BATILO-813346 format. One line per field, with one value per residue (C-alpha): residue in three letters; residue number from 1; x, y, z. Coordinates in Angstrom, 1 decimal. Example, Ala and Ser with C-alpha at 12.3 -4.5 7.8 and 13.67 -1.06 7.14 Angstrom:
2
residuo	c(ALA	SER)
num	c(1	2)
u	c(12.3	13.7)
v	c(-4.5	-1.1)
w	c(7.8	7.1)
END
This chain:
110
residuo	c(LEU	GLY	GLU	THR	LYS	GLY	LYS	ILE	LYS	ILE	ILE	SER	ILE	VAL	PRO	GLN	LEU	ASN	THR	PRO	VAL	CYS	ASP	GLU	GLN	THR	HIS	ARG	PHE	SER	GLU	LYS	ASN	GLY	GLY	LEU	ASP	GLN	HIS	VAL	GLN	LEU	ILE	THR	ILE	SER	THR	ASN	SER	ALA	LYS	ASP	GLN	ALA	ARG	PHE	ALA	THR	LYS	ALA	GLY	ILE	SER	ASN	MET	THR	PHE	LEU	SER	ASP	ARG	PRO	GLN	PHE	ASP	PHE	GLY	LYS	ARG	THR	GLY	LEU	LEU	ASN	ARG	ASP	PHE	GLY	PHE	LEU	ARG	ARG	THR	VAL	ILE	ILE	ALA	ASP	GLU	ASN	ASN	ILE	ILE	ARG	TYR	VAL	ASP	PHE	VAL	PRO)
num	c(1	2	3	4	5	6	7	8	9	10	11	12	13	14	15	16	17	18	19	20	21	22	23	24	25	26	27	28	29	30	31	32	33	34	35	36	37	38	39	40	41	42	43	44	45	46	47	48	49	50	51	52	53	54	55	56	57	58	59	60	61	62	63	64	65	66	67	68	69	70	71	72	73	74	75	76	77	78	79	80	81	82	83	84	85	86	87	88	89	90	91	92	93	94	95	96	97	98	99	100	101	102	103	104	105	106	107	108	109	110)
u	c(2.4	6.0	5.0	2.5	5.1	4.7	0.8	-1.7	-3.5	-7.2	-7.0	-10.4	-10.1	-13.2	-13.7	-15.0	-16.1	-18.9	-21.0	-23.5	-21.8	-18.3	-19.8	-21.4	-18.2	-16.1	-18.6	-18.7	-15.1	-14.8	-17.9	-18.8	-15.5	-16.0	-13.2	-10.6	-9.6	-8.0	-5.6	-5.1	-4.7	-7.6	-6.8	-9.0	-7.6	-9.7	-9.2	-10.6	-8.3	-6.6	-8.7	-11.8	-11.0	-10.3	-13.5	-15.4	-13.8	-14.6	-18.2	-18.7	-17.0	-14.3	-11.1	-10.0	-9.0	-6.2	-7.2	-4.8	-5.4	-4.4	-4.8	-3.6	-1.2	-3.1	0.3	-1.1	-3.9	-1.4	0.9	-1.6	-3.9	-6.8	-7.2	-10.1	-8.4	-11.7	-13.2	-10.2	-11.6	-10.1	-11.8	-13.5	-11.1	-10.3	-6.6	-5.3	-1.6	0.4	2.8	5.6	3.4	2.9	-0.5	-2.3	-5.8	-7.4	-11.3	-12.0	-15.7	-18.0)
v	c(-62.6	-62.4	-59.4	-61.6	-64.1	-64.5	-64.3	-67.0	-66.0	-66.8	-66.1	-65.7	-65.9	-64.6	-64.1	-60.6	-58.5	-56.8	-59.9	-61.0	-64.2	-62.7	-59.7	-61.9	-64.2	-61.1	-59.6	-62.7	-63.1	-59.6	-59.3	-62.7	-64.3	-64.6	-62.5	-64.4	-61.0	-60.2	-63.2	-63.8	-61.7	-61.7	-61.4	-61.4	-61.8	-61.0	-60.1	-56.5	-53.7	-52.4	-49.1	-51.1	-53.1	-49.9	-48.6	-51.6	-51.7	-48.0	-48.5	-51.7	-50.4	-53.1	-52.1	-55.5	-57.1	-56.8	-56.8	-58.0	-57.7	-60.4	-57.9	-57.1	-60.2	-62.8	-64.1	-65.5	-67.3	-68.7	-69.9	-71.6	-73.0	-71.0	-68.8	-69.5	-68.5	-68.6	-65.8	-64.1	-64.8	-66.7	-70.0	-69.3	-70.8	-70.5	-71.0	-71.1	-70.5	-70.7	-68.0	-69.6	-69.2	-72.9	-73.8	-75.9	-76.1	-75.5	-75.6	-75.3	-73.9	-75.0)
w	c(-60.7	-59.4	-57.3	-55.3	-54.1	-50.4	-50.5	-51.3	-54.4	-55.6	-59.4	-61.0	-64.9	-66.9	-70.5	-70.4	-67.4	-69.2	-69.3	-66.6	-65.5	-65.5	-63.5	-61.0	-60.6	-60.0	-57.5	-55.6	-55.2	-54.1	-51.8	-50.6	-49.9	-46.1	-45.2	-47.3	-48.9	-45.5	-45.9	-49.5	-52.7	-54.9	-58.7	-61.6	-65.2	-68.3	-72.0	-71.2	-71.4	-68.4	-69.0	-69.2	-66.0	-64.1	-65.3	-64.2	-60.7	-60.1	-61.3	-59.2	-56.2	-56.1	-54.3	-52.8	-56.1	-58.5	-62.1	-64.8	-68.5	-71.0	-73.8	-76.4	-77.1	-74.9	-73.6	-70.4	-72.4	-75.0	-72.3	-70.2	-72.9	-71.6	-74.6	-77.0	-80.1	-82.2	-80.0	-78.3	-74.8	-71.8	-70.5	-67.3	-64.6	-60.8	-59.8	-56.2	-56.0	-52.7	-51.3	-53.5	-56.6	-57.0	-58.4	-55.8	-57.3	-60.6	-61.6	-65.2	-65.1	-67.6)
END
């Protein structure tokens, strides 16, 4: 995320993009953000491979969002405590980070 310094970020963390709830969450942030995508960087992190994320974005027509994969080592999930080690998925979470990459808000979604 160091490359995003200087921009406010909304980081949507989903377990797997190929599930209905994760698909819906990703579409909402991309399509129903009230113009926020013109002022902040939208990022989705999942345990899908980068190749699967690119395929998802292309099929969904999503071009205003950066996709980051936590596969294969799950480093992000391990370091943040968001990895469900039993299933190899990330916990659904929304994070807002300011332009200095300081986390200002975290919502752990049930």
